[in-house]
N, C-alpha and C positions, 0 to 999 in steps of 0.2 A: 243783745243784752244778756245772753245766756251765761250763767256762771255756776260752776259746781260748788257745793257747800256741804259741810257735815250735818248729819242729823243724829242727835244723841240724846241720852237721858237727862243730862245736866250740862251746864256750861263748861264745867271742868272736863267732862268727857268729850264735849265738842272741840275743846282746845286740843286735846290729845289727838283726836281724829284729824283735825286741821293740820297738825304737824306732819301727818302721813300723806296729806294731799298737796301740800305746798312746797315751794322751792323753785330753783331756777333750772330750766331745761331748754335746750336748743329747739326742741320740737313744740314748745309752747311760748312763742314770742310775745304774746299779750299778757302772760303771767307776770306779776310784779315781785315774785320770789320772796315770800315771807321767810323769816329765819327758820332753820330746820327744827328748832326746839320752840314750841309755843305753849309750854306748860304754864299754868296759872300759879302765881305765888300765893302768899297769905293774903286774904281779903283786906282791902284797904280800909281806912277809917276817915278819909277826908270827906268833907260835906259833899252831898250829891245834889245837883241842880238839873231838873228835867224840864224840857219844853213839852207841852201836852196838847193833844187834840182828841176830842171825843168822836169826831166823824170825818176828819181829814177834808175839810172844806165843804161840808154839807152832804156827804154821802149817806144813803139810808142805812141805819143801824137798828137792829131790833131792840125793843124795850128790855128784853132779858140781858142782852150783851151790854147795853148802856148801864144798867144798874150794877152789873158785875164789875164793869170798868170803873164806875164811880167808887165801888167798894175797894178796888185796888188802890185808887188814889188816897182814900181815907187811911188805908193801912200804911202806905208809904209815908204819908204826911205825919202820921202818929209816930213814925220812927225817925222823924227829923228830916225827911227828904223835902227839899224846896221844889215845888211844882208851880209852873207858870203856864197859863193858857196862851197859846200863840195862834195867829191867824195867817196861814201861808197862802200864797197865790198858786192855785193849780189850774188856772185858765190855760186851756190848750194842751195840758199834760196828758189827758186821756187820749186825745187824738194822736199825739206824738208817740205814746206807748203803742197804740194800735198799729200805726204805720210801720214803726220799726219792727214790732213783733211779727206782723203778717208778712212783711217783706223778707224777714229772716227765713221764714218757712219757704217762701217762693225762691229765694236764693239757694236754699239747700236742695229742693226737689224739682225746681223748674216747673214745666207744664205737666208733669206726670199725673198729679191729682186731677187736673183739668181734663186731660185726654183719657184717663182711665179712672173715672170717679168711683166705679164699683169696687175698687181696691182700697178705698179710704173712707173714713167717717164723713158723713154729710157736712158737719160743721167745719171740718178741716178743708174740704173742697171749697167751701165758701170763703175761708180765709185766704187760700192761695189764689182763687179767682179774683178776689178783691185786690190783692197785692199785685197781680199781673197788670193791673190798669193804673197803678200809681204813676204820677208824673215826676220828673226830676225836681220840680218845684216843691211838690209835696214831701219828697224825701229830704230835701235840704231844709225845709221848714221844720220837720220833725227833729232833725239833728240840732238845729238852732235852739228849739224849745228844750231839748234834753240838756244842752249846755246851761241854759238859764236855770233849769231845775237843779243842776249840780251846784251852781254858784249860790243859789238860795240856801241850800243846806250847808255849804261851807260857811257862809256868813252866820247862819243860825247857830251852828255848833261851835262858833267862836265864843258864844256867850253861855252855852249850856253843855252839860256832859253828854246828853243824848236827847233825842226826840221820841216821844211815846204816843202810840195810838192803838186802837183795838187791832187784834190779829185777823179777825173775820167778823162780818156783820151779823152772823147768826151762829148759834151753836151747831154742832155737827148734824146734818140732816140724815134721815134714814138711808141706809146703804143702797136701797133700790132707786133713790132719787139721783139722776145723772148730774143735775146742777140746779141750783136754787133759782127759781123763775120769778119770785116775788118777795119783797121785804117791806112790810108796813105800807102796802098799797102801791109801791113802786114796782113795776113789772120789767122784765128783761127778755130780750129776744135773741141775745147771743150768750153763749156759755160763760164768757169771761167777764161779763158786765157786773155780776154779783161779787167779783173778786177785786173790785176797784181799790179797796183799802190797801191791797198789796201792790196792784199794778201802778198806782200813783207814786209809789216810792221807788220803783225800779229805775225810771229815768234819772234820778238823782245820782246814781252810780255809787252811792254810799252803802256800807255794810248794814244789813238789817238782821237783827236777832229776833226770831219768833219763839216765844217761850210761854209756858202755861203760867197763869197768874191768879185764877179764881175759879169758882164754880157758879154756874147760873142757877136759877130757881128750879130748873129741871134736873139738876144734879150733874149736868154735862159740863166739861171744862170750857173755860173761856181764856183765850190767850191775848197777849199783847205783842206788838212789834216795837222794837227798840232800835232806833237808827243811830249809829255811831259815826265818828269822824272818818273821813275817807282814808283808806289804807291802814286804819288802826283797828283791825279785826280783833286782835288779842286784847286790846284795851277794852273793846266792847264786850267781849266775853267775860272779862274780869268784872266789869260793871254789872253784867247780867248775873254773875254769881252772887254779888252783893244783894241784888234785888231778889234772887231766889231765897236767900237766907231770911230776908224780911218777910216775904210773902208766904213762905213755908208750904208750898203746894207740891214741890217735886217729889216729896216722900210719900205722897198720898197715892194709894193704889186701889183699883177697883176690886170689889169682892167678886170672885169668880165662882160660879155655881158648879 
């Protein structure tokens, strides 16, 4: 499920970077070859209709992020954006993501992390060891559930311009914290579990734009994830730019001492 993507200051800059990353090449048979030029035109003026979820099927989200996410909604709605709460089915998606992700590492490195654990992070050894025991049935089931996740988003985005949810369940933790182990009483024993807001979207195979949208009570930034139609990456970036203009946070910079 690995895919390379641009990271940039704004959606317009991301589109420019995407133009340098995409295209058709015989060495990348799985690439779908976007046009060489992906520059964004003048922002559109057509009505925007968004599907919305505050916690992506009941995942733990901190009170600070929830309040900031609600403020994003209020700002967008005041600008005329039509927002509709939707309830998607993520049953089995966490398991599908984990199976495919872990098996991907095992496929890449084989038994090396198992036979020489001293050369790898402990959690990485756990991932590969887990994947080494997967059955064919488990792998097939994960791929089946991934396709269902894809179809669910195809159908959803036939009615909406995009789907929006929080980018992360907490604001940025201190740099010395390796990964978030608890959110509002829910504890995690694997490093990726606190990242479920992102992981649940990956099996859909649709493009996801992660962008800043507000600031929490602590003053730290809060982001959103915007899921666009399959294969319509540039269309998603164009929509993202319109949201940037409404939210007005991309031009905010921290005061450096």
